[in-house]
Structure formats: C-alpha cells, structure tokens
C-alpha positions in Angstrom: 105.0 94.3 86.8 101.8 95.9 85.7 101.7 97.3 82.2 99.0 99.4 80.5 98.8 102.1 77.9 98.8 104.9 80.5 101.9 103.7 82.4 103.5 100.9 84.3 104.3 99.8 87.9 106.8 97.3 89.1 107.3 95.5 92.4 110.5 93.8 93.5 110.0 91.1 96.1 111.7 88.2 97.8 109.7 85.0 96.7 111.2 82.9 99.6 110.0 85.3 102.3 107.0 86.6 100.2 108.2 90.1 101.2 108.1 93.2 99.0 111.2 95.3 98.8 110.5 98.1 96.3 107.5 99.5 94.4 107.6 102.1 91.7 105.0 103.7 89.5 105.4 105.7 86.2 102.6 107.4 84.4 102.7 108.5 80.8 101.4 112.0 79.9 98.9 110.5 77.5 97.6 107.0 76.5 100.3 105.5 74.3 99.5 103.5 71.1 100.1 99.8 71.7 102.9 99.8 69.1 104.9 102.4 71.0 104.5 100.8 74.4 107.5 98.6 74.4 110.0 101.4 73.9 108.4 103.6 76.6 108.4 100.7 79.1 112.0 99.8 78.2 113.1 103.3 78.8 111.4 103.5 82.2 112.9 100.2 83.3 116.4 101.3 82.1 116.0 104.6 84.1 115.1 102.6 87.2 118.0 100.2 86.8 115.7 97.2 86.6 117.1 95.8 83.4 120.5 95.6 85.0 119.3 93.2 87.7 118.8 89.4 87.7 115.5 88.0 88.9 114.6 84.4 89.7 111.1 85.1 88.6 109.4 87.8 86.5 105.6 88.1 86.4 103.6 90.6 84.3 100.0 91.7 84.7 98.6 93.0 81.3 95.8 95.6 81.7 93.6 96.3 78.7 90.0 95.8 77.6 90.8 93.0 75.1 89.6 90.0 77.0 86.7 87.6 77.5 86.0 84.7 80.0 84.9 81.3 78.6 83.6 78.4 80.7 86.4 75.8 80.9 84.1 73.0 79.6 83.3 75.1 76.4 86.9 76.3 75.7 88.5 75.3 72.4 92.0 76.5 71.9 91.6 76.6 68.1 88.6 78.9 68.4 90.0 81.7 70.5 89.4 84.4 67.9 85.7 83.6 68.0 85.5 84.4 71.7 86.7 87.9 71.1 85.6 89.0 67.6 82.1 90.2 68.6 83.2 92.7 71.2 86.9 93.4 70.5 88.3 95.2 67.4 90.7 92.5 66.3 93.4 93.0 63.7 94.5 90.1 61.5 98.0 90.2 63.1 96.8 90.1 66.7 98.2 87.4 68.8 95.6 85.8 71.1 96.4 83.8 74.3 94.6 82.7 77.4 94.9 82.2 81.2 93.4 79.0 82.5 91.8 79.5 86.0 91.4 75.9 87.0 89.9 76.5 90.4 87.2 78.8 89.0 86.5 76.6 85.9 87.2 79.6 83.6 89.5 80.4 80.8 90.3 84.1 80.1 91.0 84.7 76.4 92.8 88.0 75.6 95.2 89.9 73.4 98.5 90.8 75.2 101.0 93.5 74.3 103.2 91.3 72.1 105.8 94.0 71.5 106.2 94.4 75.2 106.4 90.6 75.7 109.2 90.4 73.1 111.1 93.2 74.8 110.8 91.6 78.2 111.8 88.2 76.8 115.0 89.8 75.4 115.6 91.5 78.8 114.8 88.7 81.3 114.4 85.5 79.4 111.4 83.4 80.5 108.6 85.1 82.3 105.0 84.6 83.2 102.1 86.9 82.3 98.5 87.2 83.1 95.6 89.4 82.2 94.5 92.0 84.8 91.0 90.5 84.8 92.4 87.1 85.7 94.2 88.5 88.7 91.2 90.4 89.8 88.8 87.5 89.5 91.2 85.2 91.4 91.5 87.7 94.2 87.7 88.3 94.3 87.0 84.6 94.4 89.4 84.1 97.3 87.8 87.0 99.3 84.2 86.0 98.6 84.2 82.3 98.1 82.2 81.5 101.2 79.3 83.8 100.5 76.1 82.6 98.8 75.1 86.2 97.9 76.1 88.3 95.0 79.4 90.0 95.2 80.5 92.7 92.8 83.6 94.7 92.3 84.8 97.8 90.5 88.5 98.1 89.8 89.7 101.5 88.5 92.8 102.1 86.6 93.7 105.3 84.7 91.3 105.5 81.7 90.1 101.9 82.2 87.9 100.1 84.7 86.9 96.5 85.3 83.5 95.4 86.7 82.6 91.9 87.8 79.6 90.2 89.4 80.2 87.0 91.2 77.6 84.6 92.8 78.0 81.2 94.5 81.4 80.6 93.1 80.6 81.7 89.6 81.4 84.7 87.5 78.1 85.9 86.0 79.1 89.2 84.6 82.3 90.8 83.4 83.2 93.9 81.4 86.1 96.3 81.0 85.4 99.8 79.8 87.0 103.2 79.2 86.2 106.2 81.3 86.9 109.9 81.3 85.4 111.2 84.5 84.0 109.8 87.7 80.4 110.3 86.5 81.2 107.7 83.8 82.1 105.2 86.5 79.0 106.1 88.6 76.6 105.7 85.7 78.0 102.4 84.7 77.8 100.9 88.2 74.2 102.1 88.4 73.4 100.3 85.2 75.0 97.1 86.4 73.3 97.3 89.8 69.9 97.6 88.1 70.4 94.8 85.6 71.7 92.4 88.2 69.5 93.4 91.1 72.4 94.4 93.4 70.8 97.1 95.4 71.4 95.1 98.7 74.9 93.9 97.7 78.1 95.6 98.8 80.0 97.2 96.0 83.7 96.5 96.5 86.1 99.1 95.0 89.8 98.9 94.4 92.4 100.7 92.3 92.7 104.5 92.0 90.4 105.5 94.9 90.9 106.1 98.6 88.6 106.0 101.6 86.5 109.2 101.9 87.8 110.7 98.6 85.4 112.5 96.3 84.8 109.4 94.2 84.0 107.2 97.3 81.6 109.8 98.5 79.9 109.9 95.1 79.5 106.1 95.1 78.2 106.1 98.7 75.6 108.7 97.9 74.1 106.5 95.2 74.9 103.0 96.4 75.2 103.2 100.2 76.9 99.8 100.5 80.5 100.4 99.4 83.8 99.0 100.7 87.4 99.3 99.7 88.9 96.0 98.6 92.4 95.6 100.0 95.0 93.2 98.6 95.4 89.8 100.1 98.0 89.3 102.8 100.0 86.6 100.9 102.6 89.2 100.2 104.1 91.2 103.0 104.3 94.8 101.8 104.2 96.6 105.2 107.8 97.8 104.8 106.8 99.7 101.7 104.7 102.0 103.9 102.0 102.4 101.2 99.4 104.9 102.2 96.7 103.3 100.1 97.6 99.7 99.1 94.4 99.3 97.0 95.9 101.8 94.5 98.4 99.0 93.6 95.9 96.1 94.0 96.6 94.3 90.7 100.4 94.6 91.2 100.3 93.3 94.7 98.1 90.4 93.7 100.1 89.3 90.7 102.8 87.3 92.6 100.0 85.2 94.1 98.9 84.2 90.6 102.4 83.3 89.6 103.1 81.0 92.5 
C-alpha cells in the first residue's frame, strides 16, 4: 500500500508466486491534513472491500517530505529528532522512526502518519512500513550499482517529488520537495544538475510521467539525457496490464523491501 496526503494506492499480490493480482488507485480532491488521513484511507479501503480480507503480509510505503538519510556509522537512535529538526517542521508530539538500509550503509529517519498506522494496526494487526525514499533508494541502487558514474533520479508523485544523486554506491544528495506545475520540476532539476555537474549523466524519471508526454518533452529539451525508470521485475505484474508501470513505481517496489 502507498499512502500520501493526495491519495492512496494498494496492490494485492501472491507472495509465494511473487505475482500481482489487483491494483487500485484513489485520489483525493485536495491535499488532506495529516490528522484527517486515517479516516479517508479507512473509508477507501472499506469501499474496496480490502478490510474484509485476510492477508499473510501487509506492507506500507509512506510518502511525505519528512525524512533524512544518515550514514549508518553516525546513526544514534536517541538523537533522531536532531537529524530532522533543521529542515523539517517538527511538532512536539511527532513520532519519529527509521528504516535501516544495511546494504547501503544508510539509515532513513522520518515521521510516518501515526494515525494511519494505528488504523492499519487495528485492521490488519502486525504490518511493515517504509518511507518512500527508502524504497526509491533501494531500487535505484539495485539498478545502478555497477556504474562508476553519477546516477540521478526524479520521482514524481502528486504535489511531491523526490530527487536523488547516487555515485559509486553512495547517496550524495537527496531532497523531497513540493511542486505545483511542471516548470517547478524542471527548474529544480536544472539546479541539481548544475550543482552536481550532471550535464553528461542520464536523468532517470519515474512516477507520474509517461514516454513522450509533455513533461518528458520538456525535460528532454533542457537535459537531453532522460530515461523512464521502470520497476524491477521481482514482482510479476504483467497480468495487471498496466499501460505505464512507472506510474506505480513505489507501490510495485514496496514488496521487494518487505521480503
């Protein structure tokens, strides 16, 4: 399941066969306040009949901008607030957690949607959850682990985008930012390209974009080297007949993180 303040998506799959059976997406009319998110998601899951089913495993991908990566060697679980407080507007009541990415020597510290977690705990019992940037970084590292050059990626969700620069097995830049129009995304990628000297590196794009759409043409006009990043093939989703699998990139990659 992928949850964010603009909507949710959920995927039902067979973990033994690693085969996807169903995928649904629901968008809210506007960005919902975090404290209203649990009721909206519960209602959508009820409408879809998901809460009436039993699942052997439930995995959730949390998409928001409230995260930061810390080198594993420097991580202190008692100091998680300090990793976020300089660039995230924390409230005294915020719960902070982390994803440990052992193979990448990184820890992702973030604020989840606690009210949604509590609702899902009541509905399903035990479940796993990860931040969207953890899922994205793991997928990016798998795809580009053999290259010695810079790799960079722009992942686009409604109202929120993630940008990462990766070199020689290391994450050297990460940011999540809000956007209103496609020009916002373009200007941001131009700034990242300039600051990290990426003019000769391919920009990999995933999320709410499709080959040859207006946004891809805009990026190509300014960057030249652009490619659509498709989900890994660990999960068989061919029977879903998705026209553009990269639109559901995070959702399709989440089962791999949970395995």
